[in-house]
A tleap script that builds the chain and sets N, CA, C and O, in Angstrom:
source leaprc.protein.ff14SB
mol = sequence {
  NMET MET LYS ALA ALA ASP TYR ASP LEU ARG
  ALA VAL GLY ASN ARG LEU LYS SER GLY LEU
  VAL ASP ASN GLY MET THR LEU GLU ASP LEU
  SER LYS LYS THR GLY MET SER VAL ASP ALA
  ILE SER SER TRP VAL ARG GLY ALA SER ALA
  MET THR LEU ASP SER ALA ILE LYS VAL CYS
  ASP ALA LEU ASN TRP PRO MET ASP ARG LEU
  LEU ARG ARG ARG GLU TYR ALA ASP GLU VAL
  CALA
}
set mol.1.N position { -12.465 19.550 9.686 }
set mol.1.CA position { -11.321 18.899 9.459 }
set mol.1.C position { -11.537 17.420 10.431 }
set mol.1.O position { -11.702 17.343 11.648 }
set mol.2.N position { -11.480 16.499 9.574 }
set mol.2.CA position { -11.364 15.040 10.456 }
set mol.2.C position { -9.792 14.953 11.307 }
set mol.2.O position { -8.715 15.358 10.868 }
set mol.3.N position { -9.968 14.515 12.195 }
set mol.3.CA position { -9.048 14.065 13.174 }
set mol.3.C position { -8.747 12.587 13.107 }
set mol.3.O position { -9.660 12.137 12.414 }
set mol.4.N position { -7.999 11.646 13.436 }
set mol.4.CA position { -7.391 10.031 13.355 }
set mol.4.C position { -8.600 10.016 14.511 }
set mol.4.O position { -9.464 9.181 14.241 }
set mol.5.N position { -8.812 10.673 15.592 }
set mol.5.CA position { -9.994 10.119 16.696 }
set mol.5.C position { -11.375 10.207 16.045 }
set mol.5.O position { -12.278 9.676 16.692 }
set mol.6.N position { -11.654 10.694 15.060 }
set mol.6.CA position { -12.748 10.429 14.272 }
set mol.6.C position { -13.168 9.415 13.440 }
set mol.6.O position { -14.331 9.262 13.064 }
set mol.7.N position { -12.064 8.601 13.099 }
set mol.7.CA position { -12.132 7.226 12.418 }
set mol.7.C position { -12.444 6.128 13.407 }
set mol.7.O position { -12.135 6.024 14.594 }
set mol.8.N position { -12.856 5.657 12.932 }
set mol.8.CA position { -12.849 3.613 13.728 }
set mol.8.C position { -12.001 2.918 13.051 }
set mol.8.O position { -12.159 2.390 11.950 }
set mol.9.N position { -11.003 2.926 13.798 }
set mol.9.CA position { -9.328 2.332 13.678 }
set mol.9.C position { -10.094 0.934 13.795 }
set mol.9.O position { -9.718 0.170 12.907 }
set mol.10.N position { -10.893 0.478 14.491 }
set mol.10.CA position { -11.222 -1.155 14.144 }
set mol.10.C position { -11.651 -1.698 12.827 }
set mol.10.O position { -11.331 -2.721 12.221 }
set mol.11.N position { -12.595 -0.564 12.515 }
set mol.11.CA position { -13.484 -0.629 11.372 }
set mol.11.C position { -12.470 -0.845 10.137 }
set mol.11.O position { -12.744 -1.678 9.273 }
set mol.12.N position { -11.298 -0.078 10.075 }
set mol.12.CA position { -10.329 0.296 9.213 }
set mol.12.C position { -9.418 -0.839 9.421 }
set mol.12.O position { -9.259 -1.596 8.464 }
set mol.13.N position { -8.876 -1.047 10.379 }
set mol.13.CA position { -8.280 -2.560 10.639 }
set mol.13.C position { -8.879 -3.974 10.189 }
set mol.13.O position { -8.134 -4.852 9.752 }
set mol.14.N position { -10.471 -4.178 10.335 }
set mol.14.CA position { -11.171 -5.243 9.603 }
set mol.14.C position { -10.845 -5.293 8.189 }
set mol.14.O position { -10.427 -6.287 7.595 }
set mol.15.N position { -11.176 -3.589 7.456 }
set mol.15.CA position { -11.134 -3.878 6.320 }
set mol.15.C position { -9.838 -4.100 5.476 }
set mol.15.O position { -9.903 -4.616 4.360 }
set mol.16.N position { -8.664 -3.699 6.035 }
set mol.16.CA position { -7.467 -4.170 5.784 }
set mol.16.C position { -7.332 -5.544 6.298 }
set mol.16.O position { -6.685 -6.048 5.381 }
set mol.17.N position { -7.519 -6.485 7.164 }
set mol.17.CA position { -7.502 -8.024 7.458 }
set mol.17.C position { -8.167 -8.136 6.142 }
set mol.17.O position { -7.444 -8.282 5.156 }
set mol.18.N position { -9.371 -8.088 6.007 }
set mol.18.CA position { -10.251 -8.293 4.729 }
set mol.18.C position { -9.523 -8.355 3.491 }
set mol.18.O position { -9.354 -9.309 2.731 }
set mol.19.N position { -9.103 -7.103 3.421 }
set mol.19.CA position { -8.373 -6.951 2.016 }
set mol.19.C position { -6.772 -7.859 1.577 }
set mol.19.O position { -6.278 -8.057 0.467 }
set mol.20.N position { -6.288 -8.261 2.952 }
set mol.20.CA position { -5.143 -9.311 3.061 }
set mol.20.C position { -5.679 -10.568 2.572 }
set mol.20.O position { -5.108 -11.196 1.681 }
set mol.21.N position { -6.951 -11.030 3.220 }
set mol.21.CA position { -7.442 -12.340 3.012 }
set mol.21.C position { -7.812 -12.160 1.549 }
set mol.21.O position { -7.575 -13.238 1.003 }
set mol.22.N position { -8.186 -11.473 0.854 }
set mol.22.CA position { -8.955 -11.391 -0.338 }
set mol.22.C position { -8.086 -11.560 -1.200 }
set mol.22.O position { -8.269 -12.370 -2.110 }
set mol.23.N position { -6.990 -10.855 -1.100 }
set mol.23.CA position { -5.475 -10.954 -1.759 }
set mol.23.C position { -4.299 -11.877 -1.687 }
set mol.23.O position { -3.132 -11.745 -2.058 }
set mol.24.N position { -5.038 -12.987 -1.018 }
set mol.24.CA position { -4.060 -14.146 -0.424 }
set mol.24.C position { -2.879 -13.351 0.341 }
set mol.24.O position { -1.753 -13.807 0.139 }
set mol.25.N position { -2.951 -12.511 0.975 }
set mol.25.CA position { -1.501 -11.849 1.011 }
set mol.25.C position { -1.376 -11.978 2.718 }
set mol.25.O position { -2.392 -11.909 3.410 }
set mol.26.N position { -0.207 -12.145 3.234 }
set mol.26.CA position { 0.366 -12.331 4.785 }
set mol.26.C position { 0.764 -10.568 5.099 }
set mol.26.O position { 0.866 -9.591 4.356 }
set mol.27.N position { 0.896 -10.755 6.426 }
set mol.27.CA position { 1.497 -9.159 6.681 }
set mol.27.C position { 2.699 -9.416 6.166 }
set mol.27.O position { 3.198 -8.424 5.635 }
set mol.28.N position { 3.363 -10.406 6.126 }
set mol.28.CA position { 4.899 -10.063 5.621 }
set mol.28.C position { 4.905 -9.624 4.210 }
set mol.28.O position { 5.695 -8.773 3.802 }
set mol.29.N position { 3.882 -10.300 3.343 }
set mol.29.CA position { 3.722 -9.662 2.075 }
set mol.29.C position { 3.536 -8.421 1.798 }
set mol.29.O position { 4.150 -7.824 0.914 }
set mol.30.N position { 2.515 -7.836 2.666 }
set mol.30.CA position { 2.507 -6.433 2.653 }
set mol.30.C position { 3.479 -5.424 3.090 }
set mol.30.O position { 3.624 -4.268 2.692 }
set mol.31.N position { 4.193 -6.164 4.091 }
set mol.31.CA position { 5.384 -5.384 4.428 }
set mol.31.C position { 6.321 -4.965 3.622 }
set mol.31.O position { 6.832 -3.846 3.663 }
set mol.32.N position { 6.706 -6.245 2.507 }
set mol.32.CA position { 7.548 -6.293 1.517 }
set mol.32.C position { 7.131 -5.418 0.464 }
set mol.32.O position { 7.947 -4.613 0.015 }
set mol.33.N position { 5.674 -5.485 -0.099 }
set mol.33.CA position { 5.114 -4.508 -0.905 }
set mol.33.C position { 5.183 -3.118 -0.576 }
set mol.33.O position { 5.252 -2.325 -1.515 }
set mol.34.N position { 5.178 -2.719 0.512 }
set mol.34.CA position { 4.720 -1.299 1.024 }
set mol.34.C position { 6.099 -0.504 1.759 }
set mol.34.O position { 6.179 0.710 1.951 }
set mol.35.N position { 7.195 -1.582 2.125 }
set mol.35.CA position { 8.512 -1.155 2.747 }
set mol.35.C position { 8.080 -0.774 4.460 }
set mol.35.O position { 8.862 -0.307 5.288 }
set mol.36.N position { 6.796 -1.081 4.665 }
set mol.36.CA position { 6.480 -0.685 6.145 }
set mol.36.C position { 6.850 -2.139 7.161 }
set mol.36.O position { 7.136 -3.247 6.708 }
set mol.37.N position { 6.763 -1.807 8.457 }
set mol.37.CA position { 6.915 -3.151 8.903 }
set mol.37.C position { 6.090 -3.843 9.281 }
set mol.37.O position { 4.985 -3.325 9.439 }
set mol.38.N position { 6.269 -5.457 9.626 }
set mol.38.CA position { 5.255 -6.011 10.059 }
set mol.38.C position { 4.638 -5.831 11.265 }
set mol.38.O position { 3.489 -6.266 11.343 }
set mol.39.N position { 5.202 -5.197 12.408 }
set mol.39.CA position { 4.567 -4.521 13.555 }
set mol.39.C position { 3.719 -3.272 13.311 }
set mol.39.O position { 2.700 -3.126 13.985 }
set mol.40.N position { 4.035 -2.437 12.471 }
set mol.40.CA position { 3.123 -1.283 12.090 }
set mol.40.C position { 1.991 -1.733 11.324 }
set mol.40.O position { 0.932 -1.107 11.285 }
set mol.41.N position { 2.195 -2.771 10.737 }
set mol.41.CA position { 0.868 -3.338 9.828 }
set mol.41.C position { 0.005 -4.177 10.982 }
set mol.41.O position { -1.207 -3.998 11.100 }
set mol.42.N position { 0.640 -4.978 11.702 }
set mol.42.CA position { -0.008 -5.670 12.685 }
set mol.42.C position { -0.929 -4.785 13.390 }
set mol.42.O position { -2.083 -5.111 13.669 }
set mol.43.N position { -0.262 -3.364 13.746 }
set mol.43.CA position { -1.007 -2.488 14.740 }
set mol.43.C position { -2.163 -2.075 14.160 }
set mol.43.O position { -3.199 -1.919 14.808 }
set mol.44.N position { -2.046 -1.831 12.668 }
set mol.44.CA position { -3.302 -1.206 12.012 }
set mol.44.C position { -4.309 -1.897 11.958 }
set mol.44.O position { -5.439 -1.408 11.971 }
set mol.45.N position { -4.000 -3.491 11.868 }
set mol.45.CA position { -4.808 -4.540 11.609 }
set mol.45.C position { -5.888 -4.575 12.661 }
set mol.45.O position { -7.113 -4.594 12.546 }
set mol.46.N position { -4.998 -4.581 13.853 }
set mol.46.CA position { -5.709 -4.918 15.113 }
set mol.46.C position { -6.443 -3.269 15.429 }
set mol.46.O position { -7.215 -3.208 16.386 }
set mol.47.N position { -6.250 -2.327 14.834 }
set mol.47.CA position { -6.993 -0.956 15.230 }
set mol.47.C position { -6.550 -0.479 16.453 }
set mol.47.O position { -7.307 0.088 17.241 }
set mol.48.N position { -5.266 -0.688 16.683 }
set mol.48.CA position { -4.285 -0.024 17.593 }
set mol.48.C position { -3.969 1.283 17.630 }
set mol.48.O position { -3.972 2.073 18.573 }
set mol.49.N position { -3.673 1.430 16.399 }
set mol.49.CA position { -3.167 2.650 16.019 }
set mol.49.C position { -3.657 3.240 14.391 }
set mol.49.O position { -3.990 2.498 13.467 }
set mol.50.N position { -3.600 4.676 14.341 }
set mol.50.CA position { -4.085 5.284 12.835 }
set mol.50.C position { -2.715 5.305 12.357 }
set mol.50.O position { -1.686 5.645 12.941 }
set mol.51.N position { -2.971 4.726 10.774 }
set mol.51.CA position { -1.711 5.089 9.855 }
set mol.51.C position { -1.868 6.454 9.181 }
set mol.51.O position { -2.901 7.117 9.097 }
set mol.52.N position { -0.823 6.706 8.783 }
set mol.52.CA position { -0.254 8.344 8.155 }
set mol.52.C position { -1.037 8.319 6.902 }
set mol.52.O position { -1.562 7.259 6.560 }
set mol.53.N position { -1.163 9.374 6.193 }
set mol.53.CA position { -1.904 9.330 4.955 }
set mol.53.C position { -0.762 8.472 3.679 }
set mol.53.O position { -1.110 7.659 2.823 }
set mol.54.N position { 0.297 8.877 3.887 }
set mol.54.CA position { 1.493 8.306 2.991 }
set mol.54.C position { 1.444 6.409 3.185 }
set mol.54.O position { 1.619 5.643 2.237 }
set mol.55.N position { 1.218 6.046 4.354 }
set mol.55.CA position { 1.288 4.441 4.794 }
set mol.55.C position { -0.306 4.238 3.960 }
set mol.55.O position { -0.391 3.316 3.148 }
set mol.56.N position { -1.327 4.991 4.169 }
set mol.56.CA position { -2.673 4.154 3.569 }
set mol.56.C position { -2.380 4.738 2.000 }
set mol.56.O position { -3.045 4.003 1.271 }
set mol.57.N position { -1.918 5.392 1.456 }
set mol.57.CA position { -1.554 5.516 0.093 }
set mol.57.C position { -0.608 4.233 -0.216 }
set mol.57.O position { -0.759 3.603 -1.262 }
set mol.58.N position { 0.149 3.959 0.522 }
set mol.58.CA position { 0.799 2.456 0.395 }
set mol.58.C position { 0.339 1.257 -0.213 }
set mol.58.O position { 0.463 0.651 -1.277 }
set mol.59.N position { -0.446 1.119 1.266 }
set mol.59.CA position { -1.316 0.016 1.440 }
set mol.59.C position { -2.288 -0.290 0.376 }
set mol.59.O position { -2.257 -1.397 -0.161 }
set mol.60.N position { -3.331 0.790 -0.043 }
set mol.60.CA position { -4.012 0.948 -0.972 }
set mol.60.C position { -3.486 0.594 -2.069 }
set mol.60.O position { -4.131 -0.123 -2.834 }
set mol.61.N position { -2.164 1.030 -2.394 }
set mol.61.CA position { -1.503 0.980 -3.594 }
set mol.61.C position { -1.160 -0.993 -4.017 }
set mol.61.O position { -1.082 -1.655 -5.052 }
set mol.62.N position { -1.080 -1.194 -2.944 }
set mol.62.CA position { -0.638 -2.456 -2.593 }
set mol.62.C position { -1.824 -3.551 -2.824 }
set mol.62.O position { -1.663 -4.664 -3.324 }
set mol.63.N position { -2.838 -3.091 -2.435 }
set mol.63.CA position { -3.869 -4.070 -2.347 }
set mol.63.C position { -4.945 -3.913 -3.773 }
set mol.63.O position { -5.888 -4.654 -4.053 }
set mol.64.N position { -4.606 -3.073 -4.304 }
set mol.64.CA position { -4.914 -2.391 -5.661 }
set mol.64.C position { -6.297 -1.872 -5.322 }
set mol.64.O position { -7.315 -2.320 -5.850 }
set mol.65.N position { -6.285 -0.869 -4.382 }
set mol.65.CA position { -7.759 -0.769 -3.491 }
set mol.65.C position { -7.821 0.933 -4.027 }
set mol.65.O position { -6.725 1.431 -4.287 }
set mol.66.N position { -8.965 1.747 -4.181 }
set mol.66.CA position { -9.069 3.009 -4.111 }
set mol.66.C position { -9.162 3.722 -2.516 }
set mol.66.O position { -9.915 3.189 -1.701 }
set mol.67.N position { -8.487 4.755 -2.183 }
set mol.67.CA position { -8.293 4.925 -0.944 }
set mol.67.C position { -9.742 4.818 0.033 }
set mol.67.O position { -9.674 4.274 1.136 }
set mol.68.N position { -10.940 5.341 -0.440 }
set mol.68.CA position { -11.722 5.220 0.050 }
set mol.68.C position { -12.664 3.869 0.628 }
set mol.68.O position { -13.665 3.912 1.344 }
set mol.69.N position { -12.025 2.773 0.099 }
set mol.69.CA position { -12.219 1.210 0.360 }
set mol.69.C position { -11.664 1.052 1.695 }
set mol.69.O position { -12.250 0.359 2.527 }
set mol.70.N position { -10.554 1.659 1.958 }
set mol.70.CA position { -9.962 1.541 3.178 }
set mol.70.C position { -10.700 2.306 4.147 }
set mol.70.O position { -11.236 1.713 5.083 }
set mol.71.N position { -10.795 3.628 4.023 }
set mol.71.CA position { -10.916 4.726 4.859 }
set mol.71.C position { -12.234 4.825 5.450 }
set mol.71.O position { -12.348 5.078 6.649 }
set mol.72.N position { -13.589 4.582 4.437 }
set mol.72.CA position { -14.918 4.757 4.561 }
set mol.72.C position { -15.316 4.766 5.245 }
set mol.72.O position { -14.322 4.428 5.887 }
set mol.73.N position { -16.107 4.861 6.033 }
set mol.73.CA position { -17.239 4.494 7.299 }
set mol.73.C position { -18.247 3.288 6.678 }
set mol.73.O position { -18.284 2.189 7.232 }
set mol.74.N position { -18.894 3.522 5.727 }
set mol.74.CA position { -19.713 2.737 4.754 }
set mol.74.C position { -19.233 1.420 4.391 }
set mol.74.O position { -18.017 1.289 4.531 }
set mol.75.N position { -19.880 0.382 3.950 }
set mol.75.CA position { -19.013 -0.523 3.267 }
set mol.75.C position { -19.264 -0.219 1.836 }
set mol.75.O position { -20.264 0.131 1.209 }
set mol.76.N position { -17.717 -0.531 1.444 }
set mol.76.CA position { -17.815 -0.225 0.133 }
set mol.76.C position { -18.515 -1.548 -0.924 }
set mol.76.O position { -18.199 -1.244 -2.075 }
set mol.77.N position { -18.951 -2.255 -0.929 }
set mol.77.CA position { -19.341 -3.495 -1.393 }
set mol.77.C position { -20.996 -2.918 -1.777 }
set mol.77.O position { -21.589 -3.370 -2.757 }
set mol.78.N position { -21.549 -1.993 -0.966 }
set mol.78.CA position { -22.603 -1.342 -1.483 }
set mol.78.C position { -22.469 -0.534 -3.084 }
set mol.78.O position { -23.375 -0.513 -3.916 }
set mol.79.N position { -21.649 -0.154 -3.180 }
set mol.79.CA position { -21.618 0.635 -4.319 }
set mol.79.C position { -20.916 -0.198 -5.641 }
set mol.79.O position { -21.084 0.277 -6.765 }
set mol.80.N position { -20.187 -1.357 -5.481 }
set mol.80.CA position { -19.526 -2.077 -6.241 }
set mol.80.C position { -20.744 -3.410 -7.039 }
set mol.80.O position { -21.319 -4.397 -6.580 }
set mol.81.N position { -20.695 -2.794 -8.324 }
set mol.81.CA position { -21.392 -4.046 -9.361 }
set mol.81.C position { -21.203 -3.766 -10.609 }
set mol.81.O position { -21.621 -4.526 -11.482 }
savepdb mol mol.pdb
quit
């Protein structure tokens, strides 16, 4: 079973930041779409904390992403074509 410590939180944060940029969204925009606080989202983007599964689902829905694009360790672009 994977634990939060097994994930690279900075890598997840970097993917989240890229998703915001790619979608032309700010932290505030994502906050409004998900109902989560700007502070929580900022913490995830910085890789300072792990998000819950429920939060990850809401974030991925807001970005129109499959969950693996946010959470997986290898680059998603390798399989998109």
